[in-house]
N, C-alpha and C positions, 0 to 999 in steps of 0.2 A: 605439524602433523597431528591430526585428531587421534585421541585415545580410541583403540579398537579392541574388540573382543570377538573371538570366533566361537560360535555356539557348538558345544559338544554334541548336541542332538541333531541339528540340521546342517552344520558345517558352514552356515552363512556368517558373514562378517557384519558386526554392528558397531556404530560409532557413537560416542558419548556427547551429549549436548546439554545445554542449560538455557533456561529462559526465566526472566522475572515476570511474574503475573500479579495481578491485583485481585485479591479475594473479595467476596461480597461485602465484608465489613470495612473494606478500604485498606486492609493490611497488605503490604508487599511481601511476596515469598518467592524464593528461587526454587524452580523445579528442575530435576535432572531426568533425562530420558535417553534411550538408545534408538537410533534410526539406521536403516540400511544404507543411507547415503550421507555424505558430508553436507551439512547445511550451515547457514549463518548461526553462530552461537556454539559451534563445536569446541570442545575442551581438549587441551593437550594432555591433561593428567586427571586422575581421580581426585576429588576434593578431599581435604584433610578430614579424617574421622569417618570416612566411608569405605566400604569394600564392595566388590562386585560379586553377585551370586547369580545363579541361573535357575529359572523356574523349571522344575523337573517335568512338569506336564507339557509345557509349551516350548521349552528351550530358549525362551527370551531372557536376555541378561537384564538385571536390575541392580540398582544401588541400594544398599542398606547401611545403617549406622554400624560401625565396627563394634564388635563385642569385646 
């Protein structure tokens, strides 16, 4: 089951995903994003060292490094 977060502002459910991308310099990087549906690349848990926060203006959840 994919990790989900319900937005406090809109009440919509978002699911956490990850994807490996290649940057312009050729370096590989993993990106994390939330989507309203479950897609390939959905994660079951938050990666170690990260926490979920919610954008106060838009209500969209985001990952940030834990403080």
